[in-house]
N, C-alpha and C positions, 0 to 999 in steps of 0.2 A: 786317273780315269780319263780317257780321251773323249772328245765330244761325240765321236761316232758311236760310242757305246750307248748313247741316250737317244739315238735316232731310230724311229720306227719305220721299217721299209716293208713294202708289199711286193712279193714276187709272184707273177702271174704266168703260169706255164701248165699246159694240160698234160705234159709228159712228166710223171712223178720223179723219175731219175734225174732229168734235167733240172727240175725245180730244186731238188735236194742238193745238187752240185752247186747251183747258184747260191743257195742259202749258205752252204758250207764255206764258199769263197767269201761271202759277206761277213760271216761270223769270224773267219780267220783274220779279216781286216779290222775287227773290233766292233762290228755292228751286231750287237747281241739281240736286238729286238726285230726279228724277221718273221713275217707271216707268209703263208703260201695260199694262193687261190688256184684251184685246179682248172679254171676256165674263165671266160670273159664275164659270164653272168654272175658267178660267185664273186669275182673281183668287184664288180659294180655294187653288189649287195654289201660287201665288206667295207666299201667306201661310202655306204649310206645312200646309194642310188637304187631305187626300185625299178621293176620292169617297165613301169609306166613313165619313168624319168623323174618321178617325184623324189624328194629328199626325206630321209628318215629323220626322226627327232634327234637322234644321236648315233654316231658311228665312230669306230676307231679313227684317230687322226694320224695319217701317214705323212712322213716328211718327203717320201719319194716312192715311185712305183717303177719296178723293172718289169716290162711288159713284152711277152712274146707276141710276134705279129701274126703267127699262124695258129689258130685254135678252131676246133670244130663247131662250137656253139655260137659264140660271138667273137669275131676275129679282133686282133689287137687294134686295128685301125678304128673300128667302131667303138671299142671300149675307150680308146683315147679321145675320140670325138665327144662321147657322152660325158667323160670326165671334164672336158673343157666347157661343156654347156651347163654344168652344175655350179651353183654359186659358191659352194664351199670347197670345190676341188679344181676350179678353173685355173688356179695358179700352181697347182701341184706339179713338181718336176717329174717328167716321164722319160725313162730311158727305154727305147725299143730294142728288142733283140730280133735280128733277121737272119734268115739262112742264105740270103743272097745280097749281092751288091748292086742288083738291078736298079738303074737310075729311076725308073718309073715307080717302083715300089718305095724307094726311099723318099721320093717326092711326095707320094701319097701319105707317108708317115709324117712328114713335116707339115703337110697341109692339114692333117688330122689334129696336129697340136703337139707332136713329140718334140722334146727338147734336144735329144741326141739319140744316137743309135750305135749298136755294136753288132758285128757280123759273127754268127756262130761258125765254128766253136769258139767260145770266149775263154780268156784266161784271167786269172785273178788280178794280175797287175793292171791290165787294161780296164777291167770292170771297176776296180776300186778307184782308179784314177778318174774315170768318167763320173762316178758317183760323187766323189769328193768335190770335183769341179762344179757339178750341178748344185750341190748343197751350198757351196760358197757363193755361187751366183744367186741362189734363192735368198740367202741371208743378206746379200748386198741389195737385192731388189726391195726387201722389206725395210732396210735402212734408208734406201733412197725414197721410199714412200713416206717414211717419217720425216725425212729432210724436206720433201715437197710440202708436207703438211706444215712444217715449221716455217717455210718461206711464205706460205699463204697467211699464217698467223702473223708473221713479221710485217707483211704488207698491210694487213688489217690494223696492226698496232701503229704502224707509221702514219696511216691515215688519221688515227686518233691522237697523234702527237706523242705516242709512247716510243721513244727512240731505242731504248735498250730492252729488247725482247729476244730471248733465245731459249731453245729446248736444252741447251748444254749448260750445266752448272760449271762456272769458271773455276771454282775452288777444288772440285773433285774430278773434273773432266768426265763426269757421268751425265746421263740424261737427267733432266729435272722431273719433278713429280708430275708435271703436265704431260710428259711423254708417257708415263704409266697410264694416265687417263685416256690418252689417245689410243694406246694399244688395247685397253679394255673396250673402248668404243669399237675398234676394228674387230675384236673378237665377237662382239654382239652383232655387228653388221655381217660378218662372214659365218656366224653361227658356229664358232669354235670355242671349246672349253679351254681352260688354261690352269697351270700350276703357278702359285705365287709363293714367295718367300720374303718374310720380313727379317731384316738383320738390324738389331738394336744394340748400340754400345751401352753396356750396363753402367748405370749411374753417371751418365754423361753430364747432367747439370752439376754434379759434385766435382767432376774434373774441371769444368769451366770455373767454378767457384774458387778452387784451389790454385789453378795454374793460369787462369786468365783466358780471355777470348782468343788471343793470337795463338797461344800454345794449343788450345782446344782445336782451332781450325787446322793447325799443322798436324795434329794427331789424326783428325778426320781424313785429311789428305793421305796420310800414311795408310790408314785402314782402307780407304777407297782404292789405293794403288795395289794393296795386297789382295783385295777382293777381285780386282780386274785380272790379277796374275793367276788366279786359280781357274783351271779349265772348267768351263760351264757347259751345260747342254747346248746343242746347236739351236740358235734362235732365241736364246734368253736375252732379255733386255734388263740391264741393271740401272736403277735410278737412285739419285739422292732424294730422300723422301721426308726430309725435315731434320731438325737438329739431332745429330747423332744417330740417324736412322737411314737405312737403305731398303729398297724394295726391288725384288727381281720378279719377272714374269716370263713364263714359258708358254706361248700360245700353242694350242694344239696338243698339249701333253695329255696323256691318258691317266696320269697319277702324279703325285708330288714326289715320287721316289727319287728322281734324278736331282731335284733341288734339295731333298733331304741329305743326300750324299754330299752335294756341293757345300751345304751349310755346315756339315760336320767337318769338312776339310777347312773351311774358313775359320771355324772356332778353334781348331787345333793350330792353324797357322798364326792366328793372333796370339794365342796363349804362348806359342814358342817364341814370339818376339819379346815377351816380358816387358811391355811398355808400362812404366810405373804410373799408377793411378794416384794413390795416397789419400783419397777422400771417398772411399767406398767400403761399406761393411760387407760387400759381397766378395771382393777379391783385392789383393794388394796390387794386382796388375790389371790393365785394360782387358776386358772380356766381352764376348758377344753373347746375346741371347737371340736365338733363331727359332721362328715358327713358320711352318709351311701349311699350305692348304691347296685343295683342288676344287674347282667349281665349274659349273656350266656357265655359258655366256652371260645369262641374265643375273647370275649370282656373284659375279666377280667383285663388284664394288662392295657388297655386304661382307664377302669373305675377307677382303682386305681390312675393312673396319673391325671385323671380329678378331683377327690375329693381332692387330694393333692393341685392342682392348685387353686381349689375353696377356700379352707381354707386360703391359702396364700393371695389370692386376697381380701377376706373378712377382714382379719386382717389389711392389708395395707389400705383399705378403711376406717376402723374405726379410724385410726391414724390422 
């Protein structure tokens, strides 16, 4: 499954035929979650922005908006500007569709906050190329924001005499648990829900006991590498979350469905490797237990604690 299949896109166009053509192009390119708004006001409502500019308690979280510039109720320029004024959509990638190459119109689009534009009539190759570029840029911006946060923490740590501080776990080359906490905090600040997935190596203490710490660390590195190789939804952050555990978080997700699928792939991939365990009553080979959840911004911490407790309870009950 490609990453694009897990990306929710909003197409805004008051011409039904044009909107359906754009949606068909996106779905042909692997973007299965595409909604349509028939005008500017409906688009704002679907993004959680009321007529008074206020923000709804919860609205579908889109990864990108394809926005027609000419609409009868609220034109695309104003819609774009309003999205940029809202706290939870100000960083949302926006691709404007225009019927003209007029320099003044394009300048107004960029001043309103558009990230890129396409001139009608559009074709699927150009549309998909622009969208994938914008999504890659957005992911890089989010990674850069985490990196800037890391540098701030490093500076604070250095002032306190803590020389070795990093958000990157050197053994697995994944983000540390602290990065998960930072993403949760960012979701609260931006009022974004998220899907989370806990990946736990079954009977990891038993593996350590039989094979030793060095072999266990080597096995964890192998598992981490395999997890990184499995295509995950756009925007997912995968972290090393403790001995034999990993935690993934997908900010803005509307359900845990994409992470459910990713977890199933991970479990099958580890099983196919047939890594000998030798000290587990669950399986002869290394296996994964995966639990997922979806939560609103304020409930993400408790949701993570809950699925950790659930996996621990399930493993104890199996013994």
